[in-house]
VEXSE-960630 format. One record per residue (C-alpha): residue number from 1; residue in one letter; x, y negated, z. Coordinates in steps of 0.25 Angstrom, whole numbers. Layout:
! VEXSE-960630
<NUM,"a",<X,Y,Z>>
...
! end
This chain:
! VEXSE-960630
<1,"m",<389,-461,350>>
<2,"k",<384,-473,357>>
<3,"t",<385,-488,356>>
<4,"p",<397,-492,365>>
<5,"d",<397,-504,374>>
<6,"s",<400,-516,366>>
<7,"s",<407,-523,376>>
<8,"y",<419,-513,376>>
<9,"p",<431,-515,367>>
<10,"h",<429,-510,354>>
<11,"v",<440,-499,349>>
<12,"v",<439,-496,334>>
<13,"i",<445,-483,329>>
<14,"v",<448,-482,314>>
<15,"g",<449,-467,310>>
<16,"a",<443,-455,316>>
<17,"g",<455,-445,314>>
<18,"f",<463,-439,325>>
<19,"g",<468,-453,330>>
<20,"g",<455,-460,330>>
<21,"l",<447,-448,335>>
<22,"r",<456,-447,347>>
<23,"a",<456,-462,350>>
<24,"a",<440,-462,350>>
<25,"r",<440,-451,359>>
<26,"a",<450,-458,369>>
<27,"l",<441,-470,370>>
<28,"a",<429,-462,372>>
<29,"n",<427,-466,386>>
<30,"a",<434,-480,386>>
<31,"p",<427,-493,388>>
<32,"v",<428,-496,373>>
<33,"r",<419,-496,360>>
<34,"v",<426,-487,350>>
<35,"t",<422,-488,335>>
<36,"l",<428,-476,326>>
<37,"i",<428,-478,311>>
<38,"d",<431,-468,301>>
<39,"r",<427,-466,286>>
<40,"r",<422,-453,289>>
<41,"n",<412,-447,299>>
<42,"y",<421,-436,303>>
<43,"h",<435,-433,311>>
<44,"l",<443,-424,302>>
<45,"f",<453,-413,307>>
<46,"q",<463,-416,297>>
<47,"p",<473,-405,300>>
<48,"l",<463,-395,294>>
<49,"l",<460,-402,282>>
<50,"y",<469,-392,274>>
<51,"q",<460,-381,279>>
<52,"v",<448,-387,272>>
<53,"a",<456,-389,260>>
<54,"s",<461,-375,260>>
<55,"a",<446,-369,262>>
<56,"g",<448,-365,276>>
<57,"l",<439,-375,283>>
<58,"s",<427,-384,278>>
<59,"p",<427,-400,281>>
<60,"e",<417,-399,292>>
<61,"d",<426,-390,299>>
<62,"i",<437,-400,302>>
<63,"a",<429,-413,302>>
<64,"y",<419,-418,313>>
<65,"p",<409,-430,313>>
<66,"l",<414,-441,321>>
<67,"r",<400,-445,326>>
<68,"s",<400,-431,333>>
<69,"i",<413,-432,338>>
<70,"f",<410,-446,345>>
<71,"r",<396,-442,348>>
<72,"h",<397,-444,364>>
<73,"q",<408,-456,363>>
<74,"h",<399,-467,367>>
<75,"n",<409,-478,365>>
<76,"l",<412,-474,350>>
<77,"n",<405,-478,338>>
<78,"f",<408,-472,324>>
<79,"v",<409,-479,311>>
<80,"m",<411,-472,298>>
<81,"a",<418,-482,288>>
<82,"e",<430,-485,281>>
<83,"v",<440,-495,287>>
<84,"q",<443,-505,276>>
<85,"k",<452,-514,285>>
<86,"i",<457,-517,299>>
<87,"d",<457,-532,302>>
<88,"l",<467,-533,313>>
<89,"e",<467,-548,315>>
<90,"n",<452,-548,318>>
<91,"s",<451,-534,324>>
<92,"r",<442,-527,315>>
<93,"v",<440,-516,306>>
<94,"l",<433,-518,293>>
<95,"t",<425,-505,287>>
<96,"t",<418,-501,274>>
<97,"r",<405,-502,282>>
<98,"g",<406,-517,282>>
<99,"g",<409,-526,293>>
<100,"a",<420,-526,303>>
<101,"i",<422,-518,316>>
<102,"p",<429,-526,327>>
<103,"y",<439,-519,337>>
<104,"d",<445,-522,349>>
<105,"y",<455,-511,348>>
<106,"l",<458,-503,335>>
<107,"i",<462,-489,334>>
<108,"l",<467,-486,319>>
<109,"a",<467,-471,316>>
<110,"a",<466,-473,301>>
<111,"g",<474,-460,298>>
<112,"s",<482,-457,285>>
<113,"v",<481,-454,270>>
<114,"t",<488,-446,260>>
<115,"n",<502,-452,256>>
<116,"t",<506,-449,242>>
<117,"f",<519,-457,242>>
<118,"g",<515,-466,230>>
<119,"m",<511,-454,220>>
<120,"p",<499,-458,214>>
<121,"n",<495,-446,207>>
<122,"l",<495,-438,220>>
<123,"n",<483,-447,224>>
<124,"r",<477,-443,211>>
<125,"y",<480,-428,210>>
<126,"a",<484,-423,223>>
<127,"f",<475,-419,235>>
<128,"g",<476,-425,249>>
<129,"l",<472,-419,262>>
<130,"k",<468,-430,271>>
<131,"d",<452,-428,272>>
<132,"l",<441,-418,270>>
<133,"d",<439,-423,255>>
<134,"d",<453,-419,252>>
<135,"a",<452,-406,258>>
<136,"l",<439,-402,252>>
<137,"a",<445,-407,238>>
<138,"i",<458,-398,240>>
<139,"r",<450,-386,243>>
<140,"s",<440,-388,231>>
<141,"h",<452,-390,222>>
<142,"v",<459,-378,227>>
<143,"l",<448,-369,225>>
<144,"n",<444,-375,212>>
<145,"q",<458,-373,207>>
<146,"f",<456,-358,209>>
<147,"e",<443,-358,202>>
<148,"l",<449,-365,190>>
<149,"a",<461,-355,190>>
<150,"t",<452,-344,188>>
<151,"q",<447,-351,175>>
<152,"t",<460,-354,168>>
<153,"a",<468,-345,160>>
<154,"d",<481,-354,159>>
<155,"p",<491,-348,169>>
<156,"a",<499,-361,171>>
<157,"q",<486,-369,174>>
<158,"r",<481,-359,183>>
<159,"q",<494,-359,191>>
<160,"a",<493,-374,193>>
<161,"m",<479,-373,197>>
<162,"l",<483,-363,208>>
<163,"t",<495,-371,213>>
<164,"f",<492,-379,226>>
<165,"v",<503,-388,230>>
<166,"v",<503,-395,243>>
<167,"v",<513,-407,245>>
<168,"g",<519,-409,259>>
<169,"g",<524,-400,269>>
<170,"g",<518,-405,282>>
<171,"p",<508,-398,290>>
<172,"t",<497,-402,280>>
<173,"g",<504,-397,268>>
<174,"v",<509,-384,275>>
<175,"e",<495,-380,280>>
<176,"c",<488,-384,268>>
<177,"a",<497,-376,258>>
<178,"g",<496,-364,268>>
<179,"a",<481,-365,269>>
<180,"l",<480,-365,253>>
<181,"a",<490,-354,252>>
<182,"e",<481,-346,261>>
<183,"l",<468,-349,254>>
<184,"i",<474,-344,241>>
<185,"r",<480,-332,246>>
<186,"l",<470,-327,256>>
<187,"v",<456,-332,250>>
<188,"l",<457,-337,236>>
<189,"r",<464,-324,231>>
<190,"k",<451,-317,235>>
<191,"d",<442,-327,228>>
<192,"y",<450,-327,215>>
<193,"p",<454,-313,212>>
<194,"d",<456,-316,198>>
<195,"l",<466,-327,200>>
<196,"d",<481,-323,201>>
<197,"l",<484,-331,214>>
<198,"r",<498,-328,213>>
<199,"q",<498,-340,204>>
<200,"a",<492,-349,216>>
<201,"r",<502,-357,223>>
<202,"v",<503,-366,235>>
<203,"v",<515,-375,235>>
<204,"l",<518,-384,246>>
<205,"l",<528,-396,242>>
<206,"e",<537,-403,254>>
<207,"a",<546,-414,251>>
<208,"t",<555,-411,261>>
<209,"d",<563,-398,265>>
<210,"r",<554,-393,275>>
<211,"l",<539,-392,279>>
<212,"v",<531,-397,291>>
<213,"s",<543,-407,295>>
<214,"n",<535,-411,308>>
<215,"l",<538,-398,313>>
<216,"p",<552,-392,317>>
<217,"p",<560,-386,304>>
<218,"d",<557,-371,308>>
<219,"l",<543,-373,308>>
<220,"g",<544,-380,294>>
<221,"q",<551,-367,290>>
<222,"a",<540,-358,296>>
<223,"a",<530,-366,289>>
<224,"q",<537,-364,275>>
<225,"r",<539,-348,278>>
<226,"a",<524,-348,282>>
<227,"l",<519,-355,269>>
<228,"a",<528,-346,260>>
<229,"q",<522,-334,266>>
<230,"k",<508,-340,262>>
<231,"g",<512,-342,248>>
<232,"v",<515,-357,249>>
<233,"e",<527,-362,240>>
<234,"v",<534,-372,248>>
<235,"w",<542,-382,241>>
<236,"l",<552,-391,250>>
<237,"k",<558,-403,245>>
<238,"a",<547,-404,235>>
<239,"q",<543,-419,234>>
<240,"v",<531,-422,225>>
<241,"q",<533,-433,214>>
<242,"d",<520,-433,207>>
<243,"y",<508,-424,204>>
<244,"d",<499,-425,192>>
<245,"g",<488,-415,196>>
<246,"q",<495,-404,187>>
<247,"r",<509,-404,192>>
<248,"v",<518,-408,205>>
<249,"y",<530,-415,201>>
<250,"l",<541,-414,212>>
<251,"k",<553,-424,213>>
<252,"d",<563,-413,210>>
<253,"g",<557,-411,196>>
<254,"r",<548,-399,199>>
<255,"i",<534,-398,194>>
<256,"l",<524,-389,200>>
<257,"p",<511,-387,192>>
<258,"a",<499,-388,202>>
<259,"q",<485,-394,201>>
<260,"t",<484,-395,216>>
<261,"l",<493,-404,225>>
<262,"i",<489,-406,240>>
<263,"w",<496,-419,245>>
<264,"a",<500,-417,260>>
<265,"a",<514,-424,259>>
<266,"g",<511,-437,267>>
<267,"v",<501,-446,273>>
<268,"q",<501,-462,276>>
<269,"a",<492,-471,285>>
<270,"a",<479,-473,280>>
<271,"e",<477,-487,271>>
<272,"l",<470,-493,282>>
<273,"a",<482,-493,291>>
<274,"q",<492,-497,280>>
<275,"t",<483,-510,277>>
<276,"l",<486,-515,291>>
<277,"p",<495,-527,292>>
<278,"l",<505,-519,300>>
<279,"a",<518,-512,298>>
<280,"l",<518,-498,292>>
<281,"g",<527,-486,295>>
<282,"s",<530,-474,287>>
<283,"q",<517,-468,279>>
<284,"k",<511,-482,280>>
<285,"r",<508,-481,295>>
<286,"v",<506,-494,304>>
<287,"h",<517,-496,314>>
<288,"v",<510,-495,327>>
<289,"l",<517,-499,341>>
<290,"p",<519,-488,351>>
<291,"t",<505,-491,357>>
<292,"l",<499,-488,344>>
<293,"q",<495,-503,342>>
<294,"a",<496,-510,329>>
<295,"p",<507,-521,331>>
<296,"g",<502,-534,332>>
<297,"y",<487,-529,334>>
<298,"p",<487,-522,349>>
<299,"h",<472,-519,348>>
<300,"v",<475,-510,335>>
<301,"f",<480,-495,338>>
<302,"i",<484,-487,326>>
<303,"i",<485,-472,327>>
<304,"g",<488,-459,319>>
<305,"d",<493,-458,305>>
<306,"a",<491,-474,304>>
<307,"a",<501,-477,315>>
<308,"y",<516,-477,314>>
<309,"l",<523,-474,326>>
<310,"e",<536,-468,329>>
<311,"d",<539,-458,340>>
<312,"e",<551,-459,351>>
<313,"h",<560,-453,339>>
<314,"g",<558,-464,330>>
<315,"q",<550,-454,321>>
<316,"p",<535,-459,316>>
<317,"l",<524,-450,323>>
<318,"p",<517,-441,313>>
<319,"m",<504,-443,306>>
<320,"m",<497,-431,313>>
<321,"a",<485,-429,321>>
<322,"p",<491,-427,335>>
<323,"v",<498,-441,334>>
<324,"a",<485,-447,330>>
<325,"m",<477,-441,341>>
<326,"q",<487,-445,352>>
<327,"q",<488,-459,346>>
<328,"g",<473,-460,346>>
<329,"e",<471,-458,361>>
<330,"h",<484,-466,364>>
<331,"a",<478,-478,356>>
<332,"a",<465,-477,363>>
<333,"h",<472,-476,377>>
<334,"n",<480,-489,374>>
<335,"i",<467,-496,370>>
<336,"l",<462,-493,384>>
<337,"h",<474,-497,390>>
<338,"a",<474,-510,382>>
<339,"l",<459,-512,388>>
<340,"r",<464,-509,402>>
<341,"g",<476,-519,400>>
<342,"e",<486,-508,401>>
<343,"p",<498,-506,394>>
<344,"l",<497,-498,381>>
<345,"q",<505,-485,380>>
<346,"p",<514,-481,369>>
<347,"f",<511,-469,361>>
<348,"r",<518,-456,362>>
<349,"y",<516,-444,353>>
<350,"r",<515,-431,360>>
<351,"n",<519,-421,350>>
<352,"l",<513,-408,354>>
<353,"g",<517,-401,342>>
<354,"s",<514,-399,327>>
<355,"m",<509,-387,319>>
<356,"a",<505,-382,305>>
<357,"t",<498,-370,299>>
<358,"i",<502,-362,287>>
<359,"g",<490,-354,286>>
<360,"r",<486,-341,292>>
<361,"n",<494,-337,304>>
<362,"q",<505,-348,301>>
<363,"a",<508,-360,307>>
<364,"v",<519,-368,313>>
<365,"a",<519,-376,326>>
<366,"t",<528,-384,335>>
<367,"l",<521,-385,349>>
<368,"f",<527,-390,362>>
<369,"g",<541,-388,356>>
<370,"l",<537,-373,351>>
<371,"h",<539,-370,336>>
<372,"l",<528,-360,332>>
<373,"t",<525,-352,319>>
<374,"g",<516,-342,313>>
<375,"f",<504,-337,321>>
<376,"i",<505,-343,335>>
<377,"a",<507,-356,328>>
<378,"w",<495,-353,320>>
<379,"v",<486,-350,330>>
<380,"i",<490,-363,338>>
<381,"w",<487,-371,325>>
<382,"l",<473,-366,325>>
<383,"f",<471,-368,339>>
<384,"v",<476,-383,338>>
<385,"h",<468,-386,326>>
<386,"l",<455,-380,330>>
<387,"m",<455,-387,344>>
<388,"q",<457,-400,338>>
<389,"l",<446,-400,328>>
<390,"v",<434,-408,333>>
<391,"g",<421,-401,336>>
<392,"f",<418,-387,341>>
<393,"r",<411,-384,328>>
<394,"n",<423,-387,320>>
<395,"r",<432,-379,329>>
<396,"l",<423,-367,328>>
<397,"v",<421,-368,314>>
<398,"v",<436,-369,310>>
<399,"f",<439,-357,320>>
<400,"i",<429,-349,313>>
<401,"n",<434,-353,299>>
<402,"w",<449,-350,304>>
<403,"a",<445,-336,309>>
<404,"w",<437,-333,297>>
<405,"e",<448,-337,287>>
<406,"y",<459,-329,296>>
<407,"f",<451,-316,297>>
<408,"r",<443,-316,284>>
<409,"f",<455,-323,275>>
<410,"e",<444,-333,270>>
<411,"r",<442,-348,268>>
<412,"a",<428,-352,270>>
<413,"a",<427,-366,263>>
<414,"r",<431,-363,249>>
<415,"l",<421,-372,242>>
<416,"i",<425,-380,230>>
<417,"y",<419,-394,232>>
<418,"p",<418,-403,221>>
<419,"m",<430,-413,221>>
<420,"p",<430,-428,218>>
<421,"q",<439,-432,208>>
<422,"a",<448,-439,218>>
<423,"h",<451,-426,223>>
<424,"s",<452,-418,211>>
<425,"a",<466,-414,206>>
<426,"p",<469,-413,191>>
<427,"g",<470,-399,184>>
<428,"t",<457,-393,190>>
<429,"t",<450,-392,177>>
<430,"i",<453,-383,166>>
<431,"t",<455,-388,153>>
<432,"p",<456,-383,139>>
<433,"p",<470,-381,135>>
<434,"d",<470,-393,124>>
<435,"e",<465,-403,135>>
<436,"k",<473,-410,145>>
<437,"a",<470,-406,160>>
<438,"p",<464,-419,166>>
<439,"a",<464,-422,180>>
<440,"a",<453,-412,185>>
<441,"v",<441,-416,193>>
<442,"i",<428,-410,198>>
<443,"a",<419,-421,196>>
<444,"t",<410,-420,208>>
<445,"t",<412,-428,220>>
<446,"y",<410,-426,235>>
<447,"n",<411,-435,246>>
<448,"l",<414,-432,261>>
<449,"n",<413,-446,266>>
! end
């Protein structure tokens, strides 16, 4: 990185996810100064987070340093900081590092956070899956449950320890449930020969009547069959009412004893987007104009999960990486149109298809109108995700890990990291019969920031 020409208009991009990354790259050769702000120094490939959580990949395999990505982009400066506030009236961004960063144009790509729909116990006891610390916490917790299960003689407690509940039948939930089932069936059964792993359960809860609702119904049914073949119990029309760390309470009255709950049932726009003095749509996303501009603030563009925009059928665009990437490029191009005095163009999402993998040799996909299942869909999923990773090293390492796992039936990253209290689920300690089991923690902390 070099210091860009100070006479150029200043474009500030908040967020280095898929949308922010594409916007920054699209401005690489433009007559602008770009400042990219993110609270972490890496770009994270979120679609593969579940593989870190299920011990298939390591964190560095799916993250890449931002300064390396933009090393040769001379008009860009990276600032590692948390954005506290966006002052729309005075065109500046306030960060935790002190001072304000003024802008001529702003691209807000703040992303999303887990939505627990007002259930406070989920924030306390459940695991989300939005960042590396979440994935590492899940991985350590799952492996720790098996270690603890070898040390308890109480069959009911052991059963609860080895019951892993995933909530949400979208792509994230389906992929996570399938990966956990394969981790148990193909790998951990060899690591724990003294445990009766017939007690181990992976349960996928979905509040509606089908899985992967973003795909056609026949592909949802195919995903359900594939999960069943891998030993995942799929409960449809199963809406979670509460979770106390020991039991999952469903709205229909059913109670499922489980010491692990992974919440993949919903997201909402990041809090930064919600604090703007702008109208919000579903999932607390900011209503934007077709040009992706914020109403009343023509120099502000909001993209990705933070933006609410409907398609030609009146349906909100999904909170998915392809939408964010296309919007990032479109916002950058509209800024260039504005600088040249040209009319801005409305955004049109080009839906090239969607896919989800259900583990080894199994995936579902819709591409260019074709419905694909099984091995062919799985190979396409592997190729698409491999090519979307940033950096040759990451692609090579992930390919080697996938090949090793495929041929050796192994997961390379089965290490238990100490978990901070905020990510520990209750019930992970063994207590004498005459004591109440408290919320369990492993009292050492780690910090990836």
